C-alpha positions, 0 to 999 in steps of 0.5 A: 402265979397266974400266967399272963397271956397276950391276945393279939388283935389285928384289924379283922380278928374276930375270935378274941372273946372265945380265946379269952374265955378259954384262957381264963378257964385254964386259970390264965390271965389274958390281956388284949393287945392291939396291932398298933400298940407300940407301948406294951412291953412284951417281956411282961407276958408269959405267952401269946395267943393269936386268934382266928378271924380275917386279918386285913380281910385276908388281902393278898392271902390269909395272914400275910399282911399281919405277918409283916407287922413289927410286933411279930418280931417282938413275939419272935424274940419272946418265943426264942426265950421259950415262951409259948405262942399259939396261933389258931386259924388265922393266927395259925396262918400268920405265924406260918407266914412269919416263918415261925412254923415249921421254924427250920429255916428262918429266912424262907416260908417253908409251907403254905396254908392253901385253899381247902380241897375236900377229897374222897377216897378215890382222889375226887375233889368234892369241893373247895374253899370255906368249910365249917363243921365239927371234926376230930383231932388227936394228939399224934406226938408223944405227950409233952412234945410241945407246950400244948400236948401234955396229955396222953398220946392218941387223946381225941378231941371233937372241936370245930373247924371254920376256914377256907385256907387251911390245907397245910402243904409244901413243895419240899418233900424233905420237909415233910419227912423232917416234920414227921421225924421231928415229931412236929406233927402234933395234931392230926385229923382223925375219926372218932376212934382216933384212926388217921383217915386221909379222906373227907370228911375226916381230913376236912381240907386235904392237908398233908399228913392229915395235919391239923397242928404243927409245932416248931422244933423247940415245941413252944410255938404252935400253928393250929387250924381247928378252934379248941377255944370254941369248946370245952372239948379243947381245954386240954390244950390250954391246960397244957399251955398253963402247966408249961408256963408254970414249969410243971413240965418241960418239953421233951424231944428226941435227941435227933431233932433237926432244928435248922437247915437250908431250904431245899426248894428254891423260889424261882420267877418263871417265864410265862407262856402267853395264851391265845388272849388275855384279859386284865381287869381294873376296878372303878373304885379303890382296890383295897387289897392293892392299897393294903399290900402296898402299905405293907411293902412300904412298911418293910423298907420299900418306901418309894414304891407304888403298886398296881394290882389287876385281875388277870385271865389267860384264855386258851382256845381250840384251833379255829375259834374267833378270839374277838367273839369269845372275849365278848362272850366271856365278858358278857357272861359276867363270870370274869368281870363285873361291869358295874364296878370293873373295867376289862382290857383285852389283849389279842395278838399284841393289840389292846381293846376296850369293851363297850356293850353297844360296840363290842371290842374297840382297839385302843392304845395299849397302856399295858406295861410289863416293866417290873410286872409279875403274874401270880397263880395258885398252883391248883387254879380251882377258880379258873377251872370253875369258871371254865366249867361254868362258861361251858355248861351254863353259857355254851361258849365253844372252843375254850380249852383253858382259863387261868385266873391270877393277878398281875402286880406292877411295881413302880420301882427300879428292877433291883428293888423289885427283885427284892420285893419279890424275894420277900414273898409278900406277893406269893407263897411258893408252896401254893403259888407260881410267880411269872415275869409278865 
């Protein structure tokens, strides 16, 4: 019997045709399922594939909005029956954010797929963000440890990568050990001879353990960042999936595999230390990210909430530097604000200022409120660091010691409910981001 595989589409998915071709090459029968399809009976399918792309334009962070879609609950129910679920690239991000991966604590996000860091052997960061190239991965787990690796251990594949947020990372050191001991680190980046080399370009994104793909403890769910569906070189993964569905093999795992635990790392809202001055940025037009995330929050039960998002910059200055002049110089550099579509408000020593090209800063009545407001920053603020380097090197703005780049989220809802929203982690992933009470 030909395995029937659901290929799940979200707004922004763009790798579904490659997925369909790969599944067909392995004699499986794929069917496209839209994100808003409420009629399909998922129990009819033998497995599921979540393809790559940019679901919801990666608003918030890659995969988080799609992970809140009710269809993920349906997929989780089918996965619990042992059916295979493969998420590639954006699909890998979605199933990680949905807590299917690494799958040891169903109540908390345990890892992040953070911004890429291309790191040389000396630890120097050569670049960040989107990266697209051909790389090598190998089967680093025993054959048949998952539904997707029933072939020789150390089997090497040359396949493409194309992602910006693909760096597996976690703040939980115990989890890293568990992943290795559980043999969940199924696919690792390697050189052409299968050697694990933890530096760019072998490790294209700086992932811990050279992780390219990780399965759940049971082995039937896989989060995989590279794209095996884009080349016949990756066909062994799909052949294995077919054979698993066809019961040609059963997943083999050690008796000592840890299947459940309580998360060690606690997600804490931190206290924020104010910088020399702050710049909040509003958009002239509708902020699509703001609207999408508000809709997602409402869809999981917070129906009466209103959300406001602003870009946030915290600027620290060296002693004796004029904050007013520096704020004007930074705004006019164009590195923080696009004045054609954005409006900055500057906060200096508790006072609020508007900016006008002809008059500079003008004090205004502050509309800023910190009631149920939170700031989120990437733990490794490469955006802020890059802006700082640019304004120093290209604009010669003196005395700026640090620029922090983040987002301010204001929740128009009672405090108790606001706290519940924060605990959903829809606004931040604690393994890649910090959250502060504004």
